[in-house]
GUVORO-178633 format. One record per residue (C-alpha): residue in three letters; x, y, z. Coordinates in steps of 0.1 Angstrom, whole numbers. Example, Ala and Ser with C-alpha at 12.3 -4.5 7.8 and 13.67 -1.06 7.14 Angstrom:
<pts>
+--------+-------+-------+-------+
: residu :    c1 :    c2 :    c3 :
+--------+-------+-------+-------+
:    ALA :   123 :   -45 :    78 :
:    SER :   137 :   -11 :    71 :
+--------+-------+-------+-------+
</pts>
This chain:
<pts>
+--------+-------+-------+-------+
: residu :    c1 :    c2 :    c3 :
+--------+-------+-------+-------+
:    UNK :   341 :  -341 :   152 :
:    UNK :   340 :  -376 :   165 :
:    UNK :   325 :  -402 :   140 :
:    UNK :   304 :  -390 :   107 :
:    UNK :   307 :  -354 :   109 :
:    UNK :   281 :  -327 :   110 :
:    UNK :   276 :  -326 :    72 :
:    UNK :   262 :  -362 :    74 :
:    UNK :   230 :  -354 :    78 :
:    UNK :   206 :  -366 :   108 :
:    UNK :   170 :  -374 :   101 :
:    UNK :   160 :  -367 :   136 :
:    UNK :   165 :  -328 :   134 :
:    UNK :   152 :  -319 :   100 :
:    UNK :   121 :  -306 :    93 :
:    UNK :   102 :  -310 :    59 :
:    UNK :    99 :  -282 :    32 :
:    UNK :   121 :  -265 :     9 :
:    UNK :   154 :  -260 :     7 :
:    UNK :   185 :  -238 :   -10 :
:    UNK :   214 :  -257 :   -23 :
:    UNK :   243 :  -230 :   -29 :
:    UNK :   275 :  -239 :   -46 :
:    UNK :   311 :  -229 :   -29 :
:    UNK :   337 :  -223 :   -54 :
:    UNK :   331 :  -189 :   -76 :
:    UNK :   290 :  -188 :   -61 :
:    UNK :   291 :  -183 :   -25 :
:    UNK :   331 :  -172 :   -25 :
:    UNK :   345 :  -146 :   -47 :
:    UNK :   370 :  -175 :   -63 :
:    UNK :   383 :  -207 :   -58 :
:    UNK :   388 :  -227 :   -21 :
:    UNK :   417 :  -248 :   -29 :
:    UNK :   442 :  -222 :   -19 :
:    UNK :   432 :  -217 :    14 :
:    UNK :   424 :  -251 :    20 :
:    UNK :   461 :  -258 :     7 :
:    UNK :   474 :  -235 :    29 :
:    UNK :   457 :  -249 :    62 :
:    UNK :   470 :  -285 :    51 :
:    UNK :   501 :  -276 :    47 :
:    UNK :   504 :  -259 :    79 :
:    UNK :   488 :  -290 :    96 :
:    UNK :   515 :  -309 :    80 :
:    UNK :   497 :  -329 :    55 :
:    UNK :   521 :  -320 :    24 :
:    UNK :   553 :  -329 :    42 :
:    UNK :   579 :  -348 :    22 :
:    UNK :   556 :  -342 :    -7 :
:    UNK :   560 :  -314 :   -32 :
:    UNK :   532 :  -285 :   -40 :
:    UNK :   517 :  -288 :   -72 :
:    UNK :   536 :  -269 :   -98 :
:    UNK :   522 :  -232 :  -107 :
:    UNK :   492 :  -240 :   -79 :
:    UNK :   484 :  -202 :   -78 :
:    UNK :   483 :  -201 :  -121 :
:    UNK :   463 :  -232 :  -119 :
:    UNK :   435 :  -214 :   -93 :
:    UNK :   438 :  -184 :  -110 :
:    UNK :   426 :  -197 :  -145 :
:    UNK :   403 :  -216 :  -123 :
:    UNK :   386 :  -183 :  -109 :
:    UNK :   385 :  -167 :  -144 :
:    UNK :   369 :  -195 :  -161 :
:    UNK :   353 :  -217 :  -139 :
:    UNK :   356 :  -256 :  -136 :
:    UNK :   369 :  -277 :  -167 :
:    UNK :   369 :  -316 :  -169 :
:    UNK :   408 :  -315 :  -166 :
:    UNK :   401 :  -300 :  -132 :
:    UNK :   378 :  -322 :  -121 :
:    UNK :   397 :  -354 :  -130 :
:    UNK :   426 :  -341 :  -106 :
:    UNK :   402 :  -337 :   -78 :
:    UNK :   385 :  -371 :   -87 :
:    UNK :   419 :  -388 :   -82 :
:    UNK :   423 :  -365 :   -48 :
:    UNK :   413 :  -397 :   -25 :
:    UNK :   445 :  -418 :   -36 :
:    UNK :   465 :  -388 :   -32 :
:    UNK :   457 :  -386 :     6 :
:    UNK :   455 :  -424 :    14 :
:    UNK :   467 :  -427 :    49 :
:    UNK :   462 :  -391 :    61 :
:    UNK :   449 :  -388 :    95 :
:    UNK :   410 :  -374 :    95 :
:    UNK :   415 :  -353 :   122 :
:    UNK :   448 :  -336 :   110 :
:    UNK :   420 :  -327 :    80 :
:    UNK :   392 :  -316 :    99 :
:    UNK :   416 :  -296 :   122 :
:    UNK :   429 :  -281 :    82 :
:    UNK :   393 :  -272 :    77 :
:    UNK :   392 :  -253 :   112 :
:    UNK :   422 :  -233 :   104 :
:    UNK :   410 :  -224 :    68 :
:    UNK :   371 :  -218 :    78 :
:    UNK :   377 :  -177 :    88 :
:    UNK :   401 :  -171 :    58 :
:    UNK :   372 :  -189 :    37 :
:    UNK :   346 :  -164 :    57 :
:    UNK :   362 :  -136 :    42 :
:    UNK :   360 :  -146 :     7 :
:    UNK :   323 :  -149 :     8 :
:    UNK :   307 :  -125 :   -20 :
:    UNK :   294 :   -94 :     0 :
:    UNK :   260 :   -99 :   -13 :
:    UNK :   256 :  -137 :    -6 :
:    UNK :   248 :  -134 :    34 :
:    UNK :   218 :  -108 :    24 :
:    UNK :   201 :  -134 :    -4 :
:    UNK :   206 :  -162 :    16 :
:    UNK :   192 :  -146 :    50 :
:    UNK :   160 :  -142 :    32 :
:    UNK :   158 :  -174 :    21 :
:    UNK :   160 :  -184 :    57 :
:    UNK :   137 :  -157 :    69 :
:    UNK :   113 :  -176 :    44 :
:    UNK :   116 :  -210 :    62 :
:    UNK :   145 :  -225 :    37 :
:    UNK :   170 :  -248 :    47 :
:    UNK :   205 :  -232 :    38 :
:    UNK :   223 :  -266 :    21 :
:    UNK :   265 :  -264 :     6 :
:    UNK :   265 :  -284 :   -18 :
:    UNK :   302 :  -285 :   -30 :
:    UNK :   331 :  -312 :   -46 :
:    UNK :   352 :  -302 :   -15 :
:    UNK :   358 :  -327 :    10 :
:    UNK :   334 :  -324 :    40 :
:    UNK :   355 :  -330 :    63 :
:    UNK :   376 :  -297 :    52 :
:    UNK :   343 :  -275 :    44 :
:    UNK :   324 :  -284 :    72 :
:    UNK :   339 :  -259 :    97 :
:    UNK :   335 :  -230 :    72 :
:    UNK :   294 :  -240 :    71 :
:    UNK :   295 :  -243 :   106 :
:    UNK :   311 :  -211 :   111 :
:    UNK :   287 :  -195 :    84 :
:    UNK :   257 :  -206 :   100 :
:    UNK :   249 :  -230 :    75 :
:    UNK :   225 :  -256 :    79 :
:    UNK :   237 :  -287 :    62 :
:    UNK :   266 :  -297 :    37 :
:    UNK :   260 :  -322 :     8 :
:    UNK :   298 :  -328 :     0 :
:    UNK :   318 :  -351 :   -14 :
:    UNK :   331 :  -375 :    16 :
:    UNK :   365 :  -401 :    16 :
:    UNK :   362 :  -432 :    29 :
:    UNK :   382 :  -441 :    59 :
:    UNK :   393 :  -467 :    79 :
:    UNK :   408 :  -465 :   119 :
:    UNK :   410 :  -430 :   117 :
:    UNK :   427 :  -422 :    81 :
:    UNK :   417 :  -423 :    48 :
:    UNK :   418 :  -452 :    26 :
:    UNK :   421 :  -442 :    -4 :
:    UNK :   386 :  -443 :   -24 :
:    UNK :   352 :  -423 :   -20 :
:    UNK :   325 :  -431 :     5 :
:    UNK :   289 :  -425 :   -19 :
:    UNK :   286 :  -403 :   -48 :
:    UNK :   315 :  -380 :   -60 :
:    UNK :   299 :  -351 :   -56 :
:    UNK :   296 :  -335 :   -91 :
:    UNK :   277 :  -327 :  -119 :
:    UNK :   252 :  -357 :  -120 :
:    UNK :   266 :  -368 :   -87 :
:    UNK :   259 :  -335 :   -72 :
:    UNK :   221 :  -340 :   -86 :
:    UNK :   221 :  -377 :   -69 :
:    UNK :   233 :  -367 :   -39 :
:    UNK :   210 :  -338 :   -33 :
:    UNK :   183 :  -362 :   -45 :
:    UNK :   192 :  -384 :   -15 :
:    UNK :   196 :  -356 :    10 :
:    UNK :   158 :  -343 :     2 :
:    UNK :   144 :  -380 :     6 :
:    UNK :   163 :  -382 :    42 :
:    UNK :   150 :  -349 :    52 :
:    UNK :   118 :  -345 :    30 :
:    UNK :   128 :  -319 :    12 :
:    UNK :   106 :  -308 :   -23 :
:    UNK :   128 :  -304 :   -49 :
:    UNK :    99 :  -290 :   -66 :
:    UNK :    97 :  -260 :   -40 :
:    UNK :   134 :  -257 :   -38 :
:    UNK :   162 :  -234 :   -50 :
:    UNK :   198 :  -238 :   -63 :
:    UNK :   228 :  -215 :   -71 :
:    UNK :   258 :  -222 :   -87 :
:    UNK :   281 :  -207 :  -116 :
:    UNK :   291 :  -240 :  -132 :
:    UNK :   276 :  -258 :  -165 :
:    UNK :   285 :  -288 :  -147 :
:    UNK :   262 :  -281 :  -122 :
:    UNK :   232 :  -286 :  -149 :
:    UNK :   217 :  -316 :  -135 :
:    UNK :   214 :  -299 :  -102 :
:    UNK :   197 :  -268 :  -114 :
:    UNK :   175 :  -283 :  -140 :
:    UNK :   164 :  -309 :  -108 :
:    UNK :   150 :  -280 :   -86 :
:    UNK :   124 :  -258 :   -92 :
:    UNK :   141 :  -222 :   -87 :
:    UNK :   173 :  -228 :  -109 :
:    UNK :   195 :  -195 :  -102 :
:    UNK :   231 :  -192 :  -120 :
:    UNK :   257 :  -172 :  -105 :
:    UNK :   283 :  -152 :  -119 :
:    UNK :   283 :  -182 :  -145 :
:    UNK :   308 :  -194 :  -169 :
:    UNK :   305 :  -188 :  -203 :
:    UNK :   282 :  -222 :  -211 :
:    UNK :   258 :  -218 :  -178 :
:    UNK :   255 :  -181 :  -191 :
:    UNK :   238 :  -191 :  -224 :
:    UNK :   219 :  -221 :  -210 :
:    UNK :   203 :  -192 :  -184 :
:    UNK :   198 :  -166 :  -210 :
:    UNK :   179 :  -195 :  -236 :
:    UNK :   158 :  -210 :  -203 :
:    UNK :   154 :  -173 :  -184 :
:    UNK :   168 :  -184 :  -151 :
:    UNK :   180 :  -157 :  -132 :
:    UNK :   216 :  -144 :  -138 :
:    UNK :   229 :  -127 :  -104 :
:    UNK :   262 :  -114 :   -93 :
:    UNK :   271 :  -114 :   -54 :
:    UNK :   300 :   -95 :   -60 :
:    UNK :   280 :   -60 :   -66 :
:    UNK :   243 :   -49 :   -67 :
:    UNK :   215 :   -63 :   -91 :
:    UNK :   217 :   -43 :  -123 :
:    UNK :   251 :   -33 :  -122 :
:    UNK :   276 :   -45 :  -150 :
:    UNK :   313 :   -55 :  -150 :
:    UNK :   336 :   -51 :  -181 :
:    UNK :   368 :   -73 :  -173 :
:    UNK :   362 :   -71 :  -136 :
:    UNK :   356 :   -32 :  -136 :
:    UNK :   322 :   -22 :  -123 :
:    UNK :   312 :    17 :  -148 :
:    UNK :   325 :    30 :  -109 :
:    UNK :   360 :    16 :  -114 :
:    UNK :   360 :    30 :  -152 :
:    UNK :   342 :    66 :  -147 :
:    UNK :   364 :    74 :  -113 :
:    UNK :   391 :    87 :  -134 :
:    UNK :   366 :   110 :  -160 :
:    UNK :   342 :   120 :  -134 :
:    UNK :   364 :   153 :  -122 :
:    UNK :   355 :   189 :  -119 :
:    UNK :   363 :   194 :  -154 :
:    UNK :   343 :   171 :  -171 :
:    UNK :   316 :   202 :  -155 :
:    UNK :   328 :   229 :  -169 :
:    UNK :   299 :   251 :  -159 :
:    UNK :   299 :   246 :  -127 :
:    UNK :   328 :   255 :   -97 :
:    UNK :   331 :   228 :   -71 :
:    UNK :   343 :   236 :   -39 :
:    UNK :   342 :   202 :   -14 :
:    UNK :   352 :   199 :    17 :
:    UNK :   354 :   172 :    49 :
:    UNK :   359 :   140 :    27 :
:    UNK :   379 :   125 :    57 :
:    UNK :   351 :   119 :    74 :
:    UNK :   336 :    93 :    45 :
:    UNK :   352 :    55 :    62 :
:    UNK :   376 :    43 :    39 :
:    UNK :   364 :    11 :    47 :
:    UNK :   330 :   -11 :    60 :
:    UNK :   295 :     7 :    55 :
:    UNK :   281 :    38 :    58 :
:    UNK :   254 :    61 :    45 :
:    UNK :   259 :    96 :    35 :
:    UNK :   229 :   116 :    39 :
:    UNK :   226 :   149 :    18 :
:    UNK :   199 :   178 :    11 :
:    UNK :   184 :   179 :   -24 :
:    UNK :   183 :   213 :   -42 :
:    UNK :   188 :   196 :   -80 :
:    UNK :   192 :   172 :  -104 :
:    UNK :   232 :   181 :  -106 :
:    UNK :   230 :   170 :   -68 :
:    UNK :   239 :   132 :   -83 :
:    UNK :   269 :   151 :  -104 :
:    UNK :   283 :   167 :   -69 :
:    UNK :   277 :   133 :   -52 :
:    UNK :   296 :   115 :   -79 :
:    UNK :   325 :   135 :   -80 :
:    UNK :   327 :   132 :   -39 :
:    UNK :   322 :    94 :   -46 :
:    UNK :   355 :    95 :   -75 :
:    UNK :   376 :   118 :   -49 :
:    UNK :   365 :    90 :   -20 :
:    UNK :   376 :    60 :   -38 :
:    UNK :   350 :    37 :   -30 :
:    UNK :   320 :    23 :   -53 :
:    UNK :   286 :    41 :   -39 :
:    UNK :   249 :    37 :   -42 :
:    UNK :   224 :    59 :   -48 :
:    UNK :   189 :    60 :   -32 :
:    UNK :   168 :    85 :   -47 :
:    UNK :   131 :    94 :   -60 :
:    UNK :   125 :    78 :   -96 :
:    UNK :   129 :   108 :  -112 :
:    UNK :   161 :   114 :  -107 :
:    UNK :   170 :    83 :  -126 :
:    UNK :   145 :    93 :  -157 :
:    UNK :   167 :   126 :  -160 :
:    UNK :   189 :   128 :  -191 :
:    UNK :   227 :   121 :  -184 :
:    UNK :   225 :   126 :  -149 :
:    UNK :   204 :    94 :  -142 :
:    UNK :   224 :    68 :  -167 :
:    UNK :   254 :    82 :  -141 :
:    UNK :   233 :    74 :  -114 :
:    UNK :   222 :    40 :  -124 :
:    UNK :   260 :    31 :  -134 :
:    UNK :   269 :    39 :   -99 :
:    UNK :   243 :    17 :   -85 :
:    UNK :   216 :    37 :   -79 :
:    UNK :   183 :    28 :   -61 :
:    UNK :   155 :    39 :   -76 :
:    UNK :   123 :    50 :   -51 :
:    UNK :    89 :    55 :   -67 :
:    UNK :    68 :    68 :   -38 :
:    UNK :    36 :    60 :   -59 :
:    UNK :    42 :    25 :   -55 :
:    UNK :    47 :    25 :   -14 :
:    UNK :    72 :    -6 :   -21 :
:    UNK :    97 :   -11 :     8 :
:    UNK :   121 :   -25 :   -22 :
:    UNK :   141 :     2 :   -22 :
:    UNK :   152 :     0 :    15 :
:    UNK :   158 :   -38 :    13 :
:    UNK :   181 :   -34 :   -20 :
:    UNK :   196 :    -3 :     5 :
:    UNK :   200 :   -30 :    34 :
:    UNK :   214 :   -54 :    16 :
:    UNK :   245 :   -28 :     2 :
:    UNK :   251 :   -21 :    37 :
:    UNK :   250 :   -50 :    43 :
:    UNK :   276 :   -62 :    24 :
:    UNK :   302 :   -33 :    33 :
:    UNK :   288 :    -7 :     9 :
:    UNK :   287 :    36 :    11 :
:    UNK :   250 :    41 :     6 :
:    UNK :   239 :    80 :    -3 :
:    UNK :   204 :    87 :     2 :
:    UNK :   185 :   119 :     0 :
:    UNK :   163 :   118 :    30 :
:    UNK :   143 :   149 :    18 :
:    UNK :   135 :   123 :   -11 :
:    UNK :   125 :   149 :   -38 :
:    UNK :   135 :   187 :   -41 :
:    UNK :   114 :   208 :   -23 :
:    UNK :    91 :   229 :   -46 :
:    UNK :    78 :   268 :   -42 :
:    UNK :    82 :   284 :    -3 :
:    UNK :    92 :   251 :    10 :
:    UNK :   128 :   255 :   -11 :
:    UNK :   133 :   281 :     9 :
:    UNK :   129 :   271 :    40 :
:    UNK :   159 :   266 :    64 :
:    UNK :   139 :   240 :    85 :
:    UNK :   146 :   206 :    62 :
:    UNK :   120 :   184 :    60 :
:    UNK :   127 :   145 :    58 :
:    UNK :   113 :   112 :    55 :
:    UNK :   127 :    86 :    80 :
:    UNK :   139 :    65 :    60 :
:    UNK :   175 :    70 :    65 :
:    UNK :   171 :    68 :   104 :
:    UNK :   151 :    34 :    97 :
:    UNK :   180 :    22 :    79 :
:    UNK :   204 :    31 :   105 :
:    UNK :   185 :    12 :   131 :
:    UNK :   180 :   -13 :   110 :
:    UNK :   218 :   -21 :   101 :
:    UNK :   235 :     0 :   130 :
:    UNK :   260 :    21 :   102 :
:    UNK :   273 :    56 :   105 :
:    UNK :   251 :    83 :    90 :
:    UNK :   277 :   109 :    75 :
:    UNK :   258 :   139 :    67 :
:    UNK :   269 :   162 :    33 :
:    UNK :   255 :   197 :    27 :
:    UNK :   248 :   208 :    -9 :
:    UNK :   243 :   241 :   -21 :
:    UNK :   244 :   261 :   -51 :
:    UNK :   235 :   231 :   -75 :
:    UNK :   201 :   245 :   -80 :
:    UNK :   221 :   272 :  -103 :
:    UNK :   233 :   248 :  -123 :
:    UNK :   204 :   230 :  -132 :
:    UNK :   174 :   244 :  -112 :
:    UNK :   138 :   222 :  -112 :
:    UNK :   124 :   244 :  -141 :
:    UNK :   152 :   233 :  -167 :
:    UNK :   153 :   202 :  -186 :
:    UNK :   189 :   206 :  -187 :
:    UNK :   218 :   221 :  -168 :
:    UNK :   228 :   256 :  -181 :
:    UNK :   262 :   242 :  -201 :
:    UNK :   268 :   278 :  -214 :
:    UNK :   277 :   290 :  -180 :
:    UNK :   317 :   282 :  -187 :
:    UNK :   331 :   314 :  -181 :
:    UNK :   314 :   326 :  -149 :
:    UNK :   301 :   291 :  -137 :
:    UNK :   281 :   284 :  -107 :
:    UNK :   296 :   280 :   -74 :
:    UNK :   285 :   244 :   -58 :
:    UNK :   299 :   242 :   -24 :
:    UNK :   296 :   205 :    -8 :
:    UNK :   306 :   199 :    29 :
:    UNK :   306 :   162 :    48 :
:    UNK :   305 :   160 :    86 :
:    UNK :   314 :   136 :   112 :
:    UNK :   291 :   111 :   117 :
:    UNK :   259 :   118 :   135 :
:    UNK :   250 :   105 :   170 :
:    UNK :   213 :    86 :   169 :
:    UNK :   197 :    71 :   190 :
:    UNK :   181 :    43 :   169 :
:    UNK :   147 :    40 :   189 :
:    UNK :   131 :    72 :   176 :
:    UNK :   132 :    74 :   138 :
:    UNK :   114 :   110 :   140 :
:    UNK :   140 :   122 :   169 :
:    UNK :   169 :   107 :   144 :
:    UNK :   156 :   124 :   113 :
:    UNK :   154 :   157 :   129 :
:    UNK :   191 :   151 :   140 :
:    UNK :   203 :   141 :   105 :
:    UNK :   189 :   171 :    94 :
:    UNK :   197 :   194 :   120 :
:    UNK :   237 :   179 :   108 :
:    UNK :   232 :   187 :    74 :
:    UNK :   218 :   220 :    80 :
:    UNK :   250 :   229 :   101 :
:    UNK :   271 :   220 :    69 :
:    UNK :   251 :   248 :    45 :
:    UNK :   258 :   287 :    45 :
:    UNK :   248 :   309 :    68 :
:    UNK :   223 :   318 :    41 :
:    UNK :   208 :   285 :    42 :
:    UNK :   197 :   291 :    75 :
:    UNK :   182 :   326 :    75 :
:    UNK :   144 :   332 :    61 :
:    UNK :   140 :   345 :    25 :
:    UNK :   111 :   361 :    12 :
:    UNK :   114 :   342 :   -26 :
:    UNK :   107 :   366 :   -56 :
:    UNK :    80 :   352 :   -79 :
:    UNK :   109 :   339 :  -107 :
:    UNK :   127 :   322 :   -77 :
:    UNK :    95 :   303 :   -72 :
:    UNK :    92 :   296 :  -103 :
:    UNK :   124 :   278 :  -106 :
:    UNK :   111 :   254 :   -83 :
:    UNK :    86 :   238 :  -102 :
:    UNK :    93 :   210 :  -124 :
:    UNK :    89 :   225 :  -167 :
:    UNK :    52 :   237 :  -175 :
:    UNK :    40 :   238 :  -139 :
:    UNK :    25 :   265 :  -129 :
:    UNK :    44 :   285 :   -95 :
:    UNK :     8 :   297 :   -83 :
+--------+-------+-------+-------+
</pts>
């Protein structure tokens, strides 16, 4: 990076408009970047002859937990004097070395959020106290447009012990962003800013669209009073965390077959679910109790899952709350909104497992007994958009535990509980160019996992037909 680094902004290649200013530590990243950057500088020999900071790991662990503090930032402010005489090129090489490790710390849902801003024509700008020479390679690796960062003064290729420009923290970060906006014809009133820190309040107040991400306690209070959007980029919107744990982690030990003594579970094929990385689990839909069966599958797989299902499923007592706690995505077919698919895509791009019921709703009447499963094309379209594997899941018997005609499951059947059969199959081979053909392939794979009786034509009795309709609806 000869001369001035790429984070020093060139007016010639900027276009007017709005921008998105994103903080680094505990906002874009899951925690602090300090340990990674420190290790890279050690690897470059920059600390040769100098001891490491005592208790460095404990120090950054406290930062990860509590966020920025004035004593911590006072040490950061003093860093230019500490690095006096260091080679600029060596620091830049350390930044290159650290970039991939920092990229691995990016919050899973951050890329999708930033991609939506980019699609709307906004520039993405990393706004951080971290020295620009260290962090510019990371920004370049992520495709971030610009960096507003602290610049250390230099002379003849070495740091001279001071700061060139503002210390990019608190009011200094606001001032640096304002200068960036003036140079690049950016309208701050139309711009967004994301931060976790109370000390970034001057910047958040300066833009038209402030967002708080993983906020410290003081910023959370300010955001609540001012009704600013409060976001978390480590999990889907609406999924809470307690002491760093999602409801999934808290529920997993108790979501066991013993929790439902009125059903007998027969589950096989769980090794077909990838142990890591994104996947779509596509299951047929016979009952509201499908969610309980799929929750047990998720608990045994050991990964959080996100359910995509019709709104009425989430309105169902107990089961609906369970689905929402597990990161459920409600689909209201009456609105024809594409929001559920966007949320599901975001989860998949974050490396999550998404469970989808392609039929959309429990079939009614004779359709419930039709061996040919009719489904919407949303699953195939998601697969085509993301390229993730589609893993079929065949469910059978849940309708005997909770028929659609009942408002609640039959919890009295503990002496002779119905058998619930769940089979997970290998990922479906899809062409990813024809959503209708791919949907047929997915549902054929699901059907192949069902028992033989599911694939035989069946003439239902009037009583069987009645059980496929919601309470109060006539089977006629």
